[in-house]
C-alpha positions in Angstrom: 10.1 -6.3 -11.5 11.7 -9.6 -12.2 14.7 -10.5 -10.1 17.2 -10.5 -13.0 19.5 -7.9 -14.4 21.5 -8.2 -17.6 24.8 -6.7 -18.8 25.7 -7.6 -22.5 28.6 -7.1 -24.7 27.3 -6.4 -28.2 29.6 -8.1 -30.7 29.4 -11.8 -30.3 26.5 -12.5 -27.9 24.0 -10.2 -29.8 25.5 -9.0 -33.1 27.1 -11.6 -35.4 30.9 -11.0 -35.6 30.5 -11.8 -39.3 27.7 -9.6 -40.4 28.0 -7.1 -37.4 24.2 -7.1 -37.2 21.6 -8.8 -35.0 20.7 -11.6 -37.4 18.6 -13.8 -35.1 15.0 -12.4 -34.6 14.5 -14.1 -31.2 17.3 -12.0 -29.7 15.2 -8.9 -30.4 11.9 -10.4 -29.3 13.4 -11.8 -26.1 15.2 -8.6 -25.1 12.0 -6.7 -25.6 10.1 -9.2 -23.4 12.7 -9.0 -20.6 12.8 -5.2 -20.7 9.0 -5.1 -20.5 9.1 -7.4 -17.5 11.4 -4.9 -15.6 14.8 -6.6 -16.0 17.4 -3.8 -16.2 19.4 -4.3 -19.3 22.7 -2.6 -20.3 24.8 -2.9 -23.3 28.5 -2.6 -22.3 30.5 -2.4 -25.5 33.5 -1.0 -27.2 31.2 0.0 -30.0 30.2 3.6 -30.5 26.8 5.1 -29.7 26.1 5.4 -33.4 26.7 1.7 -34.0 24.4 0.7 -31.0 21.7 3.2 -32.1 21.7 1.9 -35.7 22.4 -1.8 -35.3 20.8 -2.6 -31.8 18.4 0.1 -30.7 16.8 0.6 -34.1 16.0 -3.1 -34.7 14.8 -3.4 -31.1 12.3 -0.5 -31.6 11.1 -2.4 -34.7 10.4 -5.3 -32.4 8.4 -3.2 -29.9 11.1 -1.8 -27.5 9.4 1.6 -27.4 6.3 0.2 -25.8 8.3 -2.0 -23.5 10.3 0.9 -22.1 7.2 2.9 -21.6 6.1 0.4 -18.9 6.7 1.4 -15.2 10.0 0.1 -13.9 11.6 -0.6 -17.4 15.2 0.4 -17.5 17.8 0.2 -20.3 21.3 1.8 -20.7 24.2 2.0 -23.1 27.8 2.3 -22.2 30.0 2.8 -25.3 33.7 2.8 -26.0 34.3 0.6 -22.9 33.1 3.5 -20.6 34.3 6.4 -22.7 30.7 7.5 -23.4 27.2 6.5 -22.2 23.5 7.3 -22.6 20.2 6.2 -21.3 17.9 4.3 -23.6 14.2 5.3 -23.1 10.9 4.9 -24.9 12.0 7.8 -27.1 15.2 6.1 -28.1 18.8 6.7 -27.3 19.1 9.6 -24.9 21.7 12.4 -24.5 25.2 11.2 -24.9 27.9 11.9 -22.3 31.6 11.7 -23.4 34.5 11.5 -21.0 37.0 13.7 -22.7 39.6 13.0 -20.0 40.4 9.6 -21.6 40.4 10.7 -25.2 43.5 10.6 -27.5 45.0 13.8 -28.9 43.6 14.9 -32.3 47.0 14.8 -34.0 47.4 11.1 -33.1 43.9 10.3 -34.2 44.7 11.9 -37.6 48.0 10.0 -37.9 46.3 6.7 -37.3 43.6 7.6 -39.8 46.3 8.3 -42.4 48.0 5.1 -41.6 44.9 3.1 -42.4 44.2 5.0 -45.5 47.7 4.7 -46.9 48.6 1.2 -46.0 45.7 -0.9 -44.8 42.5 0.3 -46.4 42.2 -2.9 -48.5 41.5 -5.0 -45.3 40.3 -2.6 -42.6 38.6 0.8 -42.0 38.9 3.6 -39.5 35.8 4.0 -37.4 34.8 7.6 -37.6 32.0 7.3 -35.0 34.2 7.0 -31.9 34.6 9.9 -29.5 37.0 8.8 -26.8 39.1 6.0 -28.5 40.3 4.8 -31.9 39.0 1.7 -33.5 40.2 0.2 -36.7 38.0 -2.7 -37.9 38.0 -5.5 -40.4 36.1 -4.8 -43.6 33.1 -7.2 -43.9 34.2 -8.2 -47.5 37.6 -9.4 -46.2 38.2 -13.0 -45.0 39.1 -13.3 -41.3 42.5 -14.9 -42.1 43.5 -12.1 -44.4 42.5 -9.5 -41.8 44.3 -11.2 -39.0 47.5 -11.4 -41.1 47.4 -7.7 -41.7 46.2 -6.8 -38.2 49.6 -7.6 -36.6 51.3 -5.3 -39.1 48.9 -2.6 -38.3 49.3 -3.0 -34.6 53.1 -2.7 -34.9 52.8 0.4 -37.1 50.2 2.1 -34.8 52.4 1.3 -31.7 55.2 3.2 -33.5 52.9 6.2 -34.3 51.9 6.6 -30.6 55.3 6.1 -29.2 56.9 8.5 -31.6 54.2 11.0 -30.6 55.4 10.7 -27.0 52.4 8.9 -25.7 53.0 6.1 -23.4 51.6 3.0 -25.0 51.4 -0.8 -24.5 50.9 -3.6 -27.0 50.7 -7.1 -25.5 54.0 -7.7 -23.6 55.8 -4.5 -24.8 55.4 -0.9 -23.8 56.9 2.5 -24.6 56.5 4.9 -21.6 56.0 8.6 -22.0 58.5 11.2 -20.8 57.2 10.8 -17.2 57.5 7.0 -17.3 53.8 6.4 -17.7 51.8 4.2 -20.0 48.4 5.7 -20.3 47.2 4.1 -23.5 47.1 0.6 -25.0 46.4 -1.3 -28.2 43.7 -3.9 -27.7 43.4 -6.3 -30.7 40.2 -8.4 -31.0 39.1 -10.9 -33.7 37.6 -8.1 -35.8 39.3 -4.9 -34.7 42.1 -3.1 -32.9 41.1 -0.5 -30.3 43.5 2.2 -29.2 42.3 3.4 -25.8 43.0 4.8 -22.4 44.1 2.1 -19.9 41.3 3.5 -17.7 38.6 2.1 -20.1 37.3 -1.4 -19.6 34.2 -3.4 -19.0 34.2 -3.0 -15.2 34.1 0.8 -15.7 31.1 0.4 -18.0 29.4 -2.0 -15.5 29.8 0.6 -12.7 28.3 3.3 -14.8 25.3 1.2 -15.7 24.6 0.1 -12.1 24.8 3.7 -10.9 22.2 4.7 -13.5 19.9 1.8 -12.7 20.2 2.5 -9.0 19.2 6.1 -9.5 15.8 4.9 -10.9 14.9 2.3 -8.2 15.7 -0.9 -6.4 18.0 -3.3 -8.1 17.6 -7.1 -8.7 19.8 -9.3 -6.5 20.5 -11.7 -9.4 22.6 -10.7 -12.5 24.0 -12.3 -15.6 26.8 -10.9 -17.7 27.3 -12.1 -21.3 30.3 -11.7 -23.5 32.7 -13.3 -25.9 36.1 -12.2 -24.6 38.2 -12.3 -21.4 37.7 -8.6 -20.8 33.9 -9.2 -20.5 34.4 -11.1 -17.3 35.2 -7.7 -15.7 31.5 -6.9 -15.8 30.8 -9.8 -13.5 33.9 -9.0 -11.4 32.4 -5.6 -10.6 29.0 -7.0 -9.8 30.2 -9.7 -7.4 32.5 -7.1 -5.7 29.4 -4.9 -5.2 27.5 -7.8 -3.4 25.3 -9.1 -6.2 24.7 -12.7 -7.1 26.2 -13.1 -10.5 27.1 -15.6 -13.2 29.0 -14.9 -16.4 28.0 -16.4 -19.8 31.0 -17.0 -22.0 29.8 -17.3 -25.6 33.3 -17.9 -27.0 34.9 -20.3 -24.5 37.7 -21.3 -26.9 39.4 -18.0 -26.0 39.9 -19.6 -22.5 37.5 -19.8 -19.6 38.8 -17.8 -16.6 38.7 -19.1 -13.1 36.4 -16.8 -11.1 34.6 -16.9 -7.7 31.3 -17.0 -9.5 29.8 -19.5 -12.0 30.9 -19.3 -15.6 28.2 -20.7 -18.0 28.7 -22.0 -21.6 25.8 -22.8 -23.9 26.5 -26.4 -25.1 28.2 -26.3 -28.5 26.6 -22.9 -29.3 28.9 -19.9 -29.7 28.6 -16.2 -30.4 25.0 -15.0 -31.2 23.6 -18.5 -31.3 24.7 -18.9 -27.7 23.3 -15.4 -26.9 20.0 -16.3 -28.5 19.7 -19.6 -26.5 20.6 -17.8 -23.3 17.8 -15.2 -23.8 15.2 -17.7 -24.7 16.1 -19.7 -21.6 15.3 -16.7 -19.4 12.1 -15.7 -21.2 10.8 -19.3 -20.7 12.1 -19.5 -17.1 10.4 -16.3 -16.1 7.2 -17.4 -18.1 7.2 -14.1 -20.1 6.0 -15.7 -23.3 
């Protein structure tokens, strides 16, 4: 086993935020090489299990992941919906999904947000029907980013109203509407391509904890870890690892969002961003570990 563990966000460092697919072949080849060498790899994402199965695991199997994960010591895991669901990834593919229903939104609110999108915003965004524990409304791929972002703020305000009128405590940026007990258990989390409506208990540190627990159940862990993401919330993966006593550095593939000060090293990849930076990062480690 190589002394390296990897936790990845999916959108940005692996999948293009434009095409929403893995468009750089070396990303697939290098992930397979690292998995075959025994580096534990987890995908910690707000995406659903269906998206990761189709857009990440499927292409990886086309690049030889099945054979790589059949090797002794190979470990891969998926945490979806920021910790709302999870599954092992084995030589047979994506394993049995576990969903944490305790953090899910009520069905009537899910239906109301779906109707909101259909009636007012379907020309620029769509309702993600594959989520189990959270709501995600995403930019259509045929819509320009500027047009989506202009509509997104209107959607966010309207969705905030839907949740608050339903009596759910909800937060959006610097404003909140507590529930009858004074609590705020849900939040709206806008990104550059989507808005997630989710439990405040869901985040990337929760996902990292789940992945580490799984990897530890299978054998010794590396002492050295790298986390890779394109948003500030992705730093939480590295936060969890350093608090757990590991040596960690975080790779920020979209530093224009603002590099956070942390007690560990934060790495940027020259002028590369998004999946170009993710590809360069992976190639660096494949060469450094003399895997190809």
